[in-house]
TORPA-4810 file (N, C-alpha, C, O; in nm, 3 decimals):
<nodes>
NODE_1_0.386_-2.793_0.497_0.463_-2.671_0.490_0.383_-2.558_0.554_0.263_-2.544_0.531_M
NODE_2_0.453_-2.477_0.635_0.388_-2.364_0.701_0.352_-2.256_0.600_0.425_-2.235_0.503_K
NODE_3_0.239_-2.189_0.622_0.205_-2.079_0.531_0.303_-1.963_0.545_0.361_-1.942_0.652_P
NODE_4_0.321_-1.889_0.437_0.407_-1.772_0.437_0.330_-1.657_0.501_0.217_-1.627_0.460_I
NODE_5_0.389_-1.594_0.601_0.321_-1.484_0.670_0.342_-1.353_0.596_0.451_-1.322_0.548_K
NODE_6_0.233_-1.277_0.589_0.236_-1.142_0.532_0.180_-1.048_0.637_0.071_-1.070_0.690_I
NODE_7_0.254_-0.943_0.667_0.205_-0.841_0.760_0.139_-0.731_0.678_0.203_-0.670_0.592_L
NODE_8_0.012_-0.705_0.705_-0.066_-0.604_0.634_-0.090_-0.485_0.726_-0.148_-0.499_0.834_F
NODE_9_-0.044_-0.366_0.683_-0.066_-0.242_0.758_-0.186_-0.170_0.697_-0.182_-0.129_0.581_A
NODE_10_-0.292_-0.155_0.773_-0.420_-0.106_0.724_-0.426_0.045_0.701_-0.339_0.120_0.746_H
NODE_11_-0.530_0.085_0.631_-0.557_0.227_0.605_-0.610_0.292_0.733_-0.627_0.227_0.835_S
NODE_12_-0.636_0.423_0.725_-0.697_0.493_0.836_-0.845_0.458_0.848_-0.903_0.400_0.756_G
NODE_13_-0.903_0.493_0.960_-1.046_0.470_0.981_-1.076_0.332_1.035_-0.986_0.249_1.052_G
NODE_14_-1.204_0.308_1.060_-1.250_0.181_1.114_-1.208_0.064_1.025_-1.192_0.079_0.904_G
NODE_15_-1.190_-0.053_1.087_-1.140_-0.171_1.015_-1.223_-0.295_1.042_-1.190_-0.403_0.992_Q
NODE_16_-1.329_-0.282_1.119_-1.396_-0.400_1.174_-1.492_-0.476_1.087_-1.527_-0.588_1.122_G
NODE_17_-1.538_-0.421_0.975_-1.638_-0.493_0.897_-1.638_-0.447_0.752_-1.566_-0.355_0.713_S
NODE_18_-1.722_-0.514_0.673_-1.733_-0.486_0.530_-1.754_-0.337_0.507_-1.835_-0.272_0.573_V
NODE_19_-1.678_-0.283_0.411_-1.692_-0.143_0.376_-1.608_-0.048_0.459_-1.610_0.072_0.434_G
NODE_20_-1.536_-0.099_0.558_-1.454_-0.013_0.643_-1.306_-0.031_0.609_-1.256_-0.144_0.601_Q
NODE_21_-1.236_0.081_0.590_-1.091_0.081_0.575_-1.038_-0.022_0.478_-1.080_-0.027_0.362_G
NODE_22_-0.946_-0.105_0.525_-0.881_-0.207_0.443_-0.948_-0.344_0.453_-0.900_-0.440_0.393_S
NODE_23_-1.057_-0.354_0.527_-1.120_-0.483_0.556_-1.149_-0.563_0.429_-1.116_-0.682_0.421_F
NODE_24_-1.212_-0.500_0.329_-1.249_-0.571_0.207_-1.127_-0.614_0.126_-1.125_-0.722_0.068_D
NODE_25_-1.025_-0.528_0.120_-0.902_-0.563_0.048_-0.833_-0.682_0.115_-0.786_-0.773_0.046_L
NODE_26_-0.826_-0.682_0.246_-0.764_-0.794_0.318_-0.843_-0.922_0.293_-0.784_-1.028_0.270_V
NODE_27_-0.976_-0.915_0.299_-1.060_-1.032_0.273_-1.034_-1.086_0.133_-1.021_-1.207_0.115_T
NODE_28_-1.028_-0.997_0.036_-0.998_-1.037_-0.102_-0.862_-1.106_-0.110_-0.850_-1.213_-0.169_Y
NODE_29_-0.760_-1.045_-0.050_-0.625_-1.103_-0.056_-0.621_-1.241_0.008_-0.561_-1.333_-0.046_L
NODE_30_-0.686_-1.256_0.123_-0.690_-1.388_0.189_-0.751_-1.493_0.097_-0.700_-1.604_0.086_K
NODE_31_-0.861_-1.457_0.032_-0.929_-1.551_-0.059_-0.843_-1.584_-0.180_-0.835_-1.701_-0.219_N
NODE_32_-0.780_-1.485_-0.240_-0.703_-1.505_-0.363_-0.568_-1.573_-0.338_-0.521_-1.651_-0.422_E
NODE_33_-0.506_-1.544_-0.226_-0.374_-1.602_-0.197_-0.385_-1.743_-0.142_-0.292_-1.823_-0.157_L
NODE_34_-0.496_-1.775_-0.079_-0.520_-1.911_-0.033_-0.440_-1.950_0.089_-0.384_-1.866_0.160_G
NODE_35_-0.436_-2.081_0.112_-0.375_-2.137_0.234_-0.223_-2.132_0.237_-0.162_-2.161_0.340_N
NODE_36_-0.161_-2.095_0.125_-0.015_-2.087_0.123_0.035_-1.964_0.198_0.155_-1.951_0.226_E
NODE_37_-0.059_-1.874_0.230_-0.024_-1.749_0.298_-0.109_-1.731_0.422_-0.225_-1.772_0.427_F
NODE_38_-0.050_-1.668_0.522_-0.124_-1.627_0.642_-0.114_-1.475_0.652_-0.005_-1.419_0.664_E
NODE_39_-0.229_-1.409_0.646_-0.233_-1.263_0.650_-0.246_-1.216_0.794_-0.348_-1.242_0.860_M
NODE_40_-0.143_-1.148_0.843_-0.150_-1.086_0.975_-0.207_-0.946_0.953_-0.148_-0.865_0.882_L
NODE_41_-0.321_-0.918_1.015_-0.395_-0.794_0.993_-0.423_-0.728_1.128_-0.539_-0.713_1.167_Y
NODE_42_-0.317_-0.688_1.199_-0.338_-0.624_1.330_-0.391_-0.483_1.310_-0.364_-0.417_1.209_P
NODE_43_-0.467_-0.437_1.407_-0.527_-0.304_1.400_-0.475_-0.220_1.516_-0.473_-0.264_1.631_I
NODE_44_-0.433_-0.097_1.484_-0.383_-0.008_1.590_-0.495_0.021_1.690_-0.613_0.000_1.662_I
NODE_45_-0.455_0.069_1.807_-0.550_0.090_1.916_-0.668_0.180_1.881_-0.781_0.151_1.921_N
NODE_46_-0.646_0.287_1.809_-0.753_0.381_1.775_-0.741_0.422_1.629_-0.688_0.529_1.600_D
NODE_47_-0.789_0.337_1.536_-0.769_0.367_1.394_-0.842_0.493_1.347_-0.813_0.544_1.238_P
NODE_48_-0.935_0.543_1.427_-1.006_0.667_1.391_-0.922_0.791_1.427_-0.946_0.899_1.372_E
NODE_49_-0.826_0.776_1.517_-0.740_0.888_1.560_-0.596_0.838_1.571_-0.539_0.836_1.681_A
NODE_50_-0.536_0.798_1.459_-0.404_0.735_1.463_-0.292_0.834_1.494_-0.299_0.952_1.461_P
NODE_51_-0.188_0.780_1.557_-0.063_0.853_1.577_0.050_0.763_1.528_0.032_0.642_1.516_T
NODE_52_0.165_0.821_1.499_0.277_0.739_1.458_0.318_0.645_1.571_0.357_0.531_1.545_Y
NODE_53_0.311_0.690_1.695_0.351_0.605_1.807_0.266_0.477_1.812_0.318_0.370_1.843_Q
NODE_54_0.137_0.489_1.782_0.051_0.369_1.777_0.103_0.270_1.673_0.113_0.150_1.699_M
NODE_55_0.137_0.322_1.555_0.189_0.238_1.448_0.324_0.177_1.487_0.347_0.058_1.467_W
NODE_56_0.409_0.258_1.543_0.542_0.210_1.583_0.529_0.095_1.683_0.596_-0.007_1.669_K
NODE_57_0.443_0.112_1.782_0.421_0.006_1.882_0.370_-0.121_1.816_0.414_-0.231_1.849_N
NODE_58_0.275_-0.106_1.724_0.219_-0.221_1.655_0.327_-0.293_1.574_0.337_-0.416_1.580_L
NODE_59_0.407_-0.218_1.499_0.510_-0.281_1.416_0.615_-0.352_1.500_0.656_-0.463_1.467_F
NODE_60_0.658_-0.291_1.608_0.757_-0.356_1.695_0.703_-0.490_1.743_0.775_-0.590_1.742_I
NODE_61_0.579_-0.491_1.784_0.514_-0.612_1.834_0.499_-0.717_1.723_0.532_-0.834_1.743_N
NODE_62_0.449_-0.676_1.609_0.420_-0.770_1.500_0.545_-0.823_1.432_0.546_-0.938_1.388_E
NODE_63_0.649_-0.742_1.421_0.769_-0.790_1.355_0.833_-0.905_1.432_0.908_-0.984_1.375_F
NODE_64_0.803_-0.916_1.560_0.853_-1.030_1.638_0.791_-1.161_1.590_0.852_-1.267_1.606_K
NODE_65_0.670_-1.155_1.532_0.597_-1.274_1.488_0.622_-1.311_1.343_0.591_-1.422_1.300_K
NODE_66_0.679_-1.218_1.268_0.690_-1.235_1.123_0.801_-1.332_1.085_0.899_-1.350_1.157_A
NODE_67_0.783_-1.396_0.967_0.890_-1.477_0.910_1.004_-1.385_0.871_0.985_-1.267_0.845_N
NODE_68_1.123_-1.441_0.866_1.237_-1.366_0.816_1.291_-1.444_0.698_1.325_-1.561_0.716_K
NODE_69_1.303_-1.389_0.578_1.265_-1.253_0.538_1.114_-1.233_0.541_1.036_-1.328_0.537_P
NODE_70_1.074_-1.110_0.547_0.936_-1.074_0.570_0.872_-1.011_0.446_0.938_-0.941_0.370_T
NODE_71_0.742_-1.039_0.428_0.661_-0.975_0.324_0.569_-0.875_0.394_0.498_-0.910_0.488_I
NODE_72_0.571_-0.751_0.345_0.489_-0.645_0.403_0.399_-0.584_0.296_0.442_-0.563_0.182_L
NODE_73_0.274_-0.557_0.334_0.182_-0.483_0.249_0.130_-0.366_0.330_0.086_-0.383_0.444_I
NODE_74_0.133_-0.247_0.271_0.075_-0.130_0.335_-0.029_-0.070_0.244_-0.008_-0.056_0.124_G
NODE_75_-0.142_-0.034_0.303_-0.252_0.027_0.227_-0.277_0.167_0.281_-0.307_0.183_0.399_H
NODE_76_-0.265_0.266_0.196_-0.294_0.405_0.229_-0.210_0.450_0.349_-0.087_0.445_0.343_S
NODE_77_-0.273_0.492_0.458_-0.199_0.537_0.576_-0.100_0.431_0.623_0.012_0.463_0.660_L
NODE_78_-0.142_0.305_0.622_-0.053_0.197_0.665_0.072_0.187_0.580_0.179_0.152_0.631_G
NODE_79_0.060_0.217_0.452_0.178_0.215_0.363_0.278_0.323_0.403_0.398_0.297_0.411_A
NODE_80_0.228_0.443_0.427_0.320_0.551_0.466_0.380_0.526_0.604_0.494_0.564_0.630_S
NODE_81_0.304_0.461_0.693_0.358_0.430_0.826_0.464_0.321_0.818_0.561_0.324_0.894_M
NODE_82_0.447_0.223_0.729_0.553_0.122_0.709_0.681_0.189_0.661_0.789_0.160_0.712_L
NODE_83_0.670_0.278_0.562_0.789_0.347_0.512_0.857_0.426_0.623_0.980_0.422_0.635_L
NODE_84_0.780_0.496_0.703_0.837_0.575_0.813_0.908_0.483_0.913_1.021_0.509_0.953_K
NODE_85_0.841_0.377_0.952_0.899_0.286_1.051_1.027_0.221_0.999_1.130_0.221_1.067_F
NODE_86_1.022_0.166_0.878_1.139_0.097_0.824_1.256_0.193_0.808_1.370_0.159_0.840_I
NODE_87_1.229_0.313_0.758_1.339_0.408_0.732_1.395_0.469_0.859_1.512_0.507_0.862_S
NODE_88_1.315_0.481_0.964_1.363_0.543_1.088_1.411_0.441_1.191_1.509_0.466_1.260_E
NODE_89_1.343_0.329_1.201_1.378_0.230_1.304_1.474_0.124_1.252_1.540_0.055_1.330_E
NODE_90_1.483_0.111_1.121_1.575_0.018_1.055_1.574_-0.121_1.118_1.674_-0.163_1.177_K
NODE_91_1.460_-0.192_1.108_1.456_-0.328_1.166_1.569_-0.412_1.110_1.604_-0.402_0.993_P
NODE_92_1.625_-0.495_1.195_1.746_-0.569_1.163_1.715_-0.706_1.101_1.758_-0.809_1.153_N
NODE_93_1.641_-0.706_0.991_1.617_-0.828_0.916_1.576_-0.791_0.774_1.534_-0.679_0.746_F
NODE_94_1.589_-0.889_0.685_1.559_-0.866_0.544_1.408_-0.863_0.521_1.334_-0.948_0.572_L
NODE_95_1.364_-0.765_0.445_1.226_-0.757_0.401_1.228_-0.799_0.255_1.278_-0.726_0.169_I
NODE_96_1.173_-0.917_0.227_1.183_-0.970_0.091_1.103_-0.886_-0.009_1.145_-0.871_-0.123_S
NODE_97_0.990_-0.832_0.034_0.912_-0.747_-0.055_0.825_-0.653_0.027_0.769_-0.690_0.130_A
NODE_98_0.814_-0.530_-0.023_0.731_-0.427_0.038_0.635_-0.379_-0.069_0.676_-0.322_-0.170_L
NODE_99_0.504_-0.403_-0.048_0.400_-0.366_-0.142_0.324_-0.246_-0.085_0.262_-0.257_0.021_Y
NODE_100_0.329_-0.133_-0.155_0.269_-0.009_-0.107_0.153_0.031_-0.199_0.172_0.055_-0.318_L
NODE_101_0.034_0.038_-0.142_-0.088_0.063_-0.218_-0.146_0.199_-0.180_-0.178_0.223_-0.064_V
NODE_102_-0.158_0.288_-0.279_-0.222_0.420_-0.260_-0.163_0.493_-0.140_-0.234_0.528_-0.046_A
NODE_103_-0.034_0.515_-0.144_0.042_0.569_-0.031_0.036_0.722_-0.026_0.081_0.789_-0.119_T
NODE_104_-0.020_0.778_0.082_-0.020_0.924_0.093_0.118_0.978_0.131_0.199_0.909_0.193_P
NODE_105_0.141_1.101_0.091_0.263_1.173_0.125_0.227_1.279_0.228_0.126_1.348_0.216_L
NODE_106_0.310_1.292_0.329_0.285_1.385_0.439_0.393_1.493_0.439_0.509_1.466_0.408_W
NODE_107_0.354_1.615_0.475_0.452_1.724_0.485_0.431_1.829_0.379_0.323_1.842_0.322_G
NODE_108_0.537_1.905_0.351_0.526_2.023_0.266_0.475_1.994_0.126_0.409_2.079_0.066_K
NODE_109_0.502_1.876_0.070_0.455_1.842_-0.064_0.331_1.753_-0.063_0.285_1.710_-0.169_N
NODE_110_0.277_1.725_0.055_0.162_1.636_0.066_0.061_1.689_0.165_0.029_1.808_0.166_G
NODE_111_0.012_1.600_0.248_-0.086_1.636_0.350_-0.015_1.680_0.476_0.094_1.632_0.506_W
NODE_112_-0.076_1.772_0.547_-0.011_1.839_0.660_-0.040_1.770_0.794_-0.128_1.812_0.869_D
NODE_113_0.035_1.664_0.823_0.031_1.598_0.953_0.176_1.572_0.992_0.237_1.476_0.946_V
NODE_114_0.231_1.658_1.077_0.373_1.651_1.112_0.416_1.516_1.166_0.527_1.471_1.140_D
NODE_115_0.327_1.450_1.241_0.359_1.322_1.305_0.391_1.212_1.202_0.461_1.116_1.235_D
NODE_116_0.342_1.227_1.079_0.356_1.122_0.978_0.464_1.151_0.873_0.486_1.068_0.785_F
NODE_117_0.531_1.264_0.881_0.627_1.306_0.779_0.750_1.216_0.778_0.807_1.185_0.883_V
NODE_118_0.791_1.176_0.659_0.915_1.101_0.642_1.034_1.195_0.652_1.024_1.313_0.616_L
NODE_119_1.145_1.144_0.701_1.267_1.225_0.704_1.319_1.243_0.562_1.293_1.162_0.473_K
NODE_120_1.394_1.351_0.541_1.456_1.373_0.411_1.544_1.253_0.376_1.611_1.196_0.463_D
NODE_121_1.543_1.217_0.251_1.623_1.105_0.200_1.590_0.972_0.268_1.677_0.886_0.283_N
NODE_122_1.464_0.955_0.307_1.420_0.831_0.372_1.457_0.709_0.288_1.486_0.602_0.342_F
NODE_123_1.454_0.724_0.156_1.478_0.611_0.066_1.617_0.552_0.083_1.638_0.435_0.051_E
NODE_124_1.712_0.629_0.133_1.846_0.578_0.157_1.853_0.483_0.276_1.953_0.414_0.295_N
NODE_125_1.747_0.479_0.355_1.743_0.395_0.475_1.662_0.268_0.455_1.623_0.204_0.553_E
NODE_126_1.635_0.231_0.331_1.555_0.113_0.301_1.641_-0.003_0.251_1.595_-0.085_0.172_L
NODE_127_1.764_-0.008_0.295_1.860_-0.107_0.245_1.819_-0.251_0.273_1.858_-0.342_0.200_K
NODE_128_1.741_-0.273_0.380_1.701_-0.410_0.413_1.578_-0.456_0.335_1.530_-0.567_0.355_Q
NODE_129_1.527_-0.370_0.244_1.412_-0.405_0.160_1.462_-0.454_0.025_1.527_-0.380_-0.049_V
NODE_130_1.432_-0.580_-0.005_1.481_-0.641_-0.128_1.408_-0.587_-0.252_1.473_-0.548_-0.349_N
NODE_131_1.274_-0.584_-0.249_1.194_-0.537_-0.362_1.082_-0.447_-0.311_1.023_-0.473_-0.206_K
NODE_132_1.055_-0.341_-0.387_0.946_-0.248_-0.354_0.853_-0.240_-0.473_0.897_-0.229_-0.588_I
NODE_133_0.723_-0.246_-0.444_0.618_-0.234_-0.545_0.526_-0.119_-0.506_0.487_-0.106_-0.390_F
NODE_134_0.491_-0.036_-0.604_0.401_0.078_-0.582_0.276_0.060_-0.668_0.286_0.029_-0.787_L
NODE_135_0.157_0.081_-0.607_0.030_0.069_-0.678_-0.055_0.192_-0.651_-0.065_0.238_-0.537_Y
NODE_136_-0.114_0.247_-0.756_-0.211_0.354_-0.737_-0.292_0.374_-0.864_-0.240_0.362_-0.975_Q
NODE_137_-0.420_0.404_-0.845_-0.505_0.442_-0.958_-0.470_0.583_-1.000_-0.449_0.672_-0.917_C
NODE_138_-0.466_0.602_-1.129_-0.433_0.734_-1.186_-0.528_0.842_-1.134_-0.486_0.956_-1.110_K
NODE_139_-0.655_0.808_-1.115_-0.755_0.904_-1.070_-0.809_0.870_-0.932_-0.927_0.888_-0.905_D
NODE_140_-0.722_0.820_-0.844_-0.758_0.789_-0.705_-0.837_0.906_-0.647_-0.795_1.022_-0.657_D
NODE_141_-0.951_0.877_-0.586_-1.037_0.982_-0.532_-0.993_1.033_-0.395_-1.046_1.133_-0.347_T
NODE_142_-0.897_0.966_-0.332_-0.852_1.005_-0.198_-0.709_1.062_-0.202_-0.687_1.176_-0.162_I
NODE_143_-0.615_0.983_-0.249_-0.474_1.023_-0.251_-0.439_1.076_-0.391_-0.448_1.002_-0.489_V
NODE_144_-0.400_1.202_-0.401_-0.365_1.259_-0.532_-0.249_1.183_-0.597_-0.159_1.134_-0.529_P
NODE_145_-0.254_1.175_-0.729_-0.152_1.101_-0.804_-0.013_1.163_-0.788_0.087_1.094_-0.807_F
NODE_146_-0.005_1.291_-0.755_0.126_1.354_-0.734_0.199_1.289_-0.616_0.322_1.291_-0.612_K
NODE_147_0.126_1.232_-0.519_0.190_1.160_-0.409_0.262_1.037_-0.465_0.376_1.009_-0.429_H
NODE_148_0.195_0.964_-0.553_0.253_0.847_-0.618_0.379_0.885_-0.696_0.481_0.816_-0.689_F
NODE_149_0.370_0.996_-0.769_0.486_1.042_-0.847_0.606_1.073_-0.758_0.720_1.048_-0.797_N
NODE_150_0.581_1.128_-0.638_0.689_1.154_-0.543_0.759_1.022_-0.507_0.882_1.014_-0.514_F
NODE_151_0.683_0.920_-0.470_0.742_0.792_-0.431_0.812_0.725_-0.548_0.918_0.664_-0.530_Y
NODE_152_0.754_0.734_-0.666_0.815_0.676_-0.785_0.952_0.738_-0.810_1.047_0.668_-0.846_K
NODE_153_0.962_0.868_-0.793_1.089_0.938_-0.812_1.188_0.906_-0.700_1.307_0.886_-0.725_K
NODE_154_1.139_0.900_-0.576_1.226_0.873_-0.461_1.280_0.730_-0.462_1.390_0.705_-0.412_A
NODE_155_1.204_0.638_-0.519_1.243_0.496_-0.521_1.243_0.447_-0.665_1.156_0.370_-0.705_M
NODE_156_1.341_0.491_-0.745_1.340_0.460_-0.889_1.354_0.312_-0.922_1.323_0.272_-1.035_P
NODE_157_1.399_0.231_-0.830_1.411_0.087_-0.856_1.283_0.010_-0.825_1.276_-0.111_-0.847_D
NODE_158_1.181_0.079_-0.773_1.055_0.014_-0.741_0.982_-0.030_-0.868_0.993_0.033_-0.973_A
NODE_159_0.909_-0.139_-0.855_0.818_-0.181_-0.962_0.692_-0.098_-0.948_0.632_-0.092_-0.841_T
NODE_160_0.652_-0.034_-1.056_0.543_0.064_-1.052_0.421_0.009_-1.126_0.432_-0.039_-1.239_V
NODE_161_0.305_0.016_-1.060_0.179_-0.028_-1.121_0.080_0.089_-1.119_0.018_0.117_-1.016_R
NODE_162_0.065_0.157_-1.232_-0.035_0.263_-1.245_-0.162_0.195_-1.293_-0.164_0.130_-1.398_V
NODE_163_-0.269_0.211_-1.216_-0.394_0.142_-1.242_-0.499_0.237_-1.298_-0.497_0.357_-1.270_L
NODE_164_-0.588_0.184_-1.377_-0.697_0.264_-1.431_-0.803_0.282_-1.323_-0.816_0.200_-1.232_K
NODE_165_-0.878_0.391_-1.335_-0.992_0.411_-1.247_-0.966_0.508_-1.134_-0.867_0.581_-1.132_G
NODE_166_-1.059_0.506_-1.038_-1.059_0.600_-0.927_-1.047_0.532_-0.791_-1.057_0.598_-0.687_T
NODE_167_-1.026_0.403_-0.791_-1.032_0.326_-0.667_-0.922_0.364_-0.568_-0.809_0.396_-0.607_D
NODE_168_-0.956_0.361_-0.443_-0.859_0.381_-0.336_-0.865_0.265_-0.237_-0.762_0.217_-0.190_H
NODE_169_-0.985_0.220_-0.205_-1.002_0.114_-0.106_-0.980_-0.025_-0.164_-0.948_-0.118_-0.090_A
NODE_170_-0.996_-0.042_-0.293_-0.981_-0.171_-0.360_-1.068_-0.279_-0.295_-1.025_-0.392_-0.274_F
NODE_171_-1.191_-0.239_-0.263_-1.287_-0.330_-0.200_-1.317_-0.451_-0.288_-1.349_-0.558_-0.237_A
NODE_172_-1.307_-0.434_-0.419_-1.333_-0.545_-0.511_-1.205_-0.616_-0.553_-1.207_-0.702_-0.641_N
NODE_173_-1.096_-0.581_-0.490_-0.973_-0.653_-0.513_-0.867_-0.575_-0.589_-0.892_-0.466_-0.642_G
NODE_174_-0.750_-0.634_-0.594_-0.634_-0.577_-0.662_-0.554_-0.694_-0.720_-0.454_-0.737_-0.662_L
NODE_175_-0.599_-0.746_-0.837_-0.535_-0.865_-0.895_-0.385_-0.847_-0.921_-0.308_-0.942_-0.909_P
NODE_176_-0.344_-0.726_-0.957_-0.202_-0.701_-0.984_-0.117_-0.729_-0.860_-0.006_-0.781_-0.872_E
NODE_177_-0.168_-0.695_-0.743_-0.097_-0.721_-0.618_-0.085_-0.872_-0.593_0.022_-0.921_-0.557_L
NODE_178_-0.194_-0.944_-0.612_-0.192_-1.090_-0.595_-0.090_-1.152_-0.691_-0.010_-1.237_-0.650_V
NODE_179_-0.094_-1.111_-0.818_-0.001_-1.166_-0.916_0.144_-1.137_-0.877_0.230_-1.225_-0.887_D
NODE_180_0.171_-1.015_-0.832_0.308_-0.979_-0.794_0.356_-1.060_-0.673_0.471_-1.102_-0.669_D
NODE_181_0.269_-1.080_-0.575_0.307_-1.158_-0.457_0.341_-1.301_-0.499_0.445_-1.355_-0.462_I
NODE_182_0.253_-1.361_-0.576_0.276_-1.501_-0.619_0.400_-1.514_-0.705_0.477_-1.609_-0.691_K
NODE_183_0.421_-1.419_-0.795_0.537_-1.424_-0.883_0.666_-1.403_-0.802_0.767_-1.468_-0.828_M
NODE_184_0.662_-1.313_-0.704_0.780_-1.281_-0.626_0.829_-1.398_-0.543_0.949_-1.411_-0.518_N
NODE_185_0.737_-1.484_-0.499_0.780_-1.598_-0.418_0.776_-1.730_-0.495_0.803_-1.836_-0.440_I
NODE_186_0.741_-1.721_-0.623_0.745_-1.840_-0.707_0.629_-1.935_-0.690_0.647_-2.056_-0.704_G
NODE_187_0.510_-1.884_-0.661_0.391_-1.970_-0.648_0.323_-1.983_-0.782_0.221_-2.051_-0.793_V
</nodes>
C-alpha cells in the first residue's frame, strides 16, 4: 500500500537544519507517523524574505503531487499561507483535513504585513476542507493567543487544541497532532 501523502507548509525563516524553522517538527512527525505517511516538506525560494506569491507558486506546484483527498499541515507562517491560498484560490479537490499549528493573524487585528492578510469572511471559502484542527500553546512566545482566539471564532466547527506551555516551534514534538492525524484516517 502506498503511503498517505501529507503536505507540510513550513514556518518563516531558515528550514535547512536542526533548530531552524519547522525542521525539528517535521523530523518528529516523520518519525512518529512512520512509513504509512510520506511528508512533503517543500521550502519556498527565500524563506528568510517570504512573499505570498512565493507560497502561492509552491502550493500550485505541490498540490499537483498530492493525494486526493489531501492532508495539509501548516506551521506558523505556513499555516496562515495555507488558509490564504485555500480561501482565495479555492483548489478544486477535497482536503480531508487541515491542521493549523500556531497560526499568526495578519492585518488590523494581528501583525502588519499587507501581503499576508486574509480576505474578510475567508472562512466561507473553505468549503472543500472536510476537517480543521487548530493547535496553539496558551503562552506561545511568538504568536499571541489572541490570534488563536480569532481563528477559533472564525471557524467554530474546528477541533481546538489549547496546549500548555510557551512552545511555538514544537522542536520536541506535538503528540496531539500525531494522535489527531492517526485518528482522522483510522490508523
